N, C-alpha and C positions, 0 to 999 in steps of 0.2 A: 479234277479232269479238265484238260484244256480242250478248246473247240478247234477242229481242223476243217479244211475245206470239205471233207467227206461228210461231216456232221452238218456243216452249214448248207450243204445241198439239200438237206431235209428240212432245214429251218426257213431259208429264205427262197427256196426255189419252188415256187409256183412256177417257178423256176424251171427248170431247165433253160428258160429263155430270158435271162436278165436284159438282154438287149431288146427284147420285144415288149417287156413289161415294165421297163424303167419309167420313172416319173419325171426325169429331167427333160426339159425341152431345149437345153443348150448342150454343147458338146464337151465342154471343158470345165475345169474347177473354178466356177464363177460365183461361189457363194449362193445366196438365196435367189439369184436371178432366175426367173422362169419357173419357180417352184409353184406347185399347187398351193392353195390357201391353207389346207390342212397340214402341209409340211413346212409351215413357218411357225416359230416359237409362239406358244400360247401360255398365258399365265396359268399356273397350277401349283397351289400351295403345297400339296403332297410331294410333288416332284422337287419343288425348291428345297423342302426339308431333307428329302433323300439326298440331293446333291450336296447340301451342307454336311450331312453325316458321311457321305462318301469322301468328301474332300479331307475330312479328318482322318479317315482310314487311309487314304492315299498318302497323306503327309507322313503318317507313321511308317508307310512303306518306302519313304525316302524321296517322294516327289516334292519339289520346292513350292512354296506358296506363290512365287513368281510364275512358275510354269503353270500351276493350277489356275491362277488368275487369267493368264493369257489364253489357256485352253477353253475355259468356260465363258470367256467374254463374248457376249452376244448369243450364247447358246440358250436352249430352252426346250420345253416339252413340245413334242411334235405329235398331235393327236392322229395324224394320218399314218404315222408309222405303226402305231398300235392297231389301228383299223386294218391295215395291210397284213400285219402279222397274224391277226386272228382270222381274217377272211381267207388267206391263202391255203389254209389247211384242207379246204374242201375242193380245191382246184385240181382238175385232171384233164389230160388230153390224150386222145388216141395217138399211137405212133404216127399214123398217117398225117394227122393234123399237126403234130409236132414237126415232122420233117417238111410239111408244106411251108412252114415258117422258117425253120432252122436252115433248110437247103433250098430256099426259094431261088428262082432264077436271078433275082436281083442280088441276093446275098452271094450267090456263086460268082456273078460277074464282078461285083465289088471286091470279092475275095481275090480273084485272079488279078485285078488291077492293083490291089494293095500288096499282093505277093510280088508282083513285078516291080512295084515302086520301092519296096524294101527288101529286094532280093539279096543285096549284098550283106545287109545286116542279118537277115534271117539265115543266110548261108553261114555267116560267121558264128551265129548262135548254134547252128547245128553242129559245126566242127567242134565247138567247145563243150556242148552238153550232150551230144548224141541223140538229139530229138529232131526228127525230120522237119524241115522248114515249113512244108505245107501243113503239117499237123499243128504247129505253133500258130500259124496263120488262121487255121480253122477255129482254134480255141478263141483267139482274138475276135473273130467274126461272130461267134455265138455269145461271147460275154459282153461285148460293147459295140457290135456292128462296126468293127474296125476302127474303134476309137470315137465314133460319132455319138455314142450314148454312154458316156462314162458315169453319169450321175452327178448331181450337184447338191445333194443333201449333206449338210455338215455332219461329219462322222461323230464328233463329240455329242451333238444333239441326238442323233439317231441311236447310238449305242447307249447313251445314258437314259434315253426314254425307254428303250426296251429292257434295260437293267432294272429300271424302276417299276414298269408297268407291263412287261411282256410276259409271255408264257414260259420263257427260259431266262429268268432274271440273272441267275448265277452265271450262266454261260456268257451273257452279254456284258456282265460287269467285267469278266475276263477280257472281252473285246475292248471295253472302254480302257482298262488298265494298259492293254497292249497299245492302244492308240496314244495314250500319254507317253509311253516309252518311245514311240516313233517320233513324237514331237520333241522329246528330250534329246533324242539322238540328232535332231536338226535336219532330218531328211525332208521336212515340209513344214511350212508355216501353218498355224491353226486355221486361219481363214481360208487356206487352200486345201485343207484335208477334207475332201468331199467324196461322196460315193453314192451307192444305192440307198434305198430306204432302210436297208438292214445292215449298212456299214461296209459293204463290199466296195473295194476302191480301185480306181484306175482302169487302164486299158483291158486288163484281164481279170478284174474284179477279185482282188485279193482281200480277204478279211484280215483285220489287224494281226491276229496271232500267226496266220500263215505268212504274212509279210515278214514278221520278225524272224521266222524260221527259214524262209526260202528266198526272199527278195535279194537281188544282187545289183551291184553297181557296175553294169556292163560298159558304160561309157567312160568310166574312170574319173568322173568329176567330183567324187567324194560323197555323192548322195545317191540313194536308191530311189530314184524318181520315177514312180509308175503313173504319176498324174499329168505330167506335161504333154504338150503335143507330140514331142518326140517319143515313140513307143518303145525305144531300144531297151531300156531297163525292164519295162514291163514284160516284153516278149522273152527276154533272157530269163527273167524270174519265173515265168511259166515253164520254160524248158528246164530250168533247175529243179522246179517242183516235180515235174514228171520224171526227170532222170532219177531223183532221189526216192521216188515212189515206184520204181521198178520198170521204167521204160527201157526197152531193148531195141537198140538201133538196128535197122534192117529187117525188123519183124513188122508185118502189117498188123494194124489193129484188129483186122478181121475183114469180112467181105460178105456180100450177099451169097447165100449158099448156091453152089453151082460150079461149072467149070472154072478152074483157075483159082478157087477159093483156097486159102491156107488150111492146114490141119488145125483143129481146135474143137471147142464146144459149140454145139448148135443150139440157138435159141430162136423163139418166135414170139416176140413181145405182144403182137396183136393177132388174136385167132383169125386164121384165114388169110393173113398177110404174109409178106416175105419172111423167109427164114435167113438167119445170119450165122456165119461161123465166126467165133470170137477167139482171141488169143490172149496171152498175158498182157499185151499192150492195151487191150480193151479194159482189163481190170485196172491198169495204171490210169486210164482216163476216168474210170469211176472213182479213183481217189480224189480227182479234182471235183467231181459232182456225182454223188452216189445214185446214179439213175441210168438204167439201160438206154432209155431214150436219148439222154444227153450224150452218152458215149457213142451210140450209133450216129447221132447228129454230127458230132465232131468228126468221127471217122469218115462218114459218107461225104461231109462238106470238104474234108481234106482231100479225099479222092477226086471230087469235082473240081477243086482248085487246081489240082495237079493235071487236069485234063480229062478225067474219067467221065462217064456218062451216067444217066439217071438209073434208078433201080429197074430191073427187068420185070420182076413179078408185080402184080397188081394187088391192091387191097380190096377187101370185100365191101359190098354196099353197107352204108351205115344203118342205124336203127330205123331210119325213115325210108329205107330202100333206095337211097341215093348214092351214087358214086361221086368221086371228086369232080369229074367233068360235069355232072349234073348240078352239083352245088355251085360250081363256078358259073354255069349257065344261068342258074337262079339268081346269083348275085349280080350278074350283068343285066338281067331282066329288071331287077329292082333299080339298079342305077339308071337304066334307060327310062324308067318311070319316075325319075326324080328323087329317088331315095338314096341317102348317103350310107353306104355299107363299108367305106374304107377301101381296102384292096380286095379285088376279086381273086381270092387265093383258095377258095373251097373250104375255108374254115368258118364254121357257123358260130361266130362269137357274138358278144352283146350288141355290137352295132348292126349286124345282119339281123339278129332277132328283133331289134327295135324297128328296123326297116320293115321286116315281115309283118309285125304287128300293125304298123301304120298303114301298110298296103291292105291288110285284111280289114281294117276299120273302113278304109275308103271303099272297099268293095262290099261292105255290109256283112262281112264274115266274122265269125268268132275270132277275136284277137289273141291267138294262142302264142304267136311268135315262133311256131314250129315250122320248119320246112317240110315239104311233101312233094310227091310226084304230081299231085293235083295242082299245087301252087306253081310248080315248074310249067305245067301244061298251060296254065292261065297266062303266065308271064311270057311264054314263048309265042 
């Protein structure tokens, strides 16, 4: 069984938001620069033995010793990769929280700017592959924040670590073998083959097996280069992927249910929240990442990039009785009191909970880290 983007969406996607949860602090393929300490090679005798055994298996499959030596030079066991792989299974977001990040005002404005900046390339890609330019731009926005967060974890290290010590060892060994094939083809040098902690690469986060199947050389320079600052090959590869997975040109992905929505299936991912009408192109987006939230995120972001407005329907209060506006007000109140919550986006994540706990301790309250209407009243 090979691993495709659809399956990978369930593996690495605490995901739906690679561009929000990435570990890289630099934008391009710059090796170990900016990596967290636990994402740098650590001595591990078991891993070293596994690599030695794997290299023998790979050599029997036709990989040269020279290639294997170059591929594994400087590589090693990354404990942070295993930690992230094991922890992400418990992760979940409501659709409201997901869209607050995926279709934030900043992501929309950056998307419109990126769309304008690369309009000629995106239009040429649309003509060749039949996938609308603003849809390709939206995938780019969700996957790497328009190229700003491509990831700089060495792919040979990440995939070999997960093959050795991950929950899906056989699947990631296939990714490692695919990565070696990419190196053998000469599309990228080993030191520049970088990506997310789970091995997704480039502007639109292709896993190695999907790269082999769908990546294209749109620029005609002889390499399928999804890693460089020029996003052309990556964007075209995404369009090629969607086209070959059922995308129908001229058909909307779907829309919020209401006037002007296309015909299709109606879903309501969050009880009490907006309903969406979905089409065959919604299912094509789920081939890229098998998540309703992801497909809605790409679809809605693409509409916003093309000039559309926000959702009309509102989401219900959360389990604390707070609506998004309340949570933003609470975050702003914490910031005004000197606590760092990151961005006031209405998403109660770890930093906001840490700030709430610190505020509660300062006030002599039980440090639960939970938001509440009472806490909002105090901060107001």
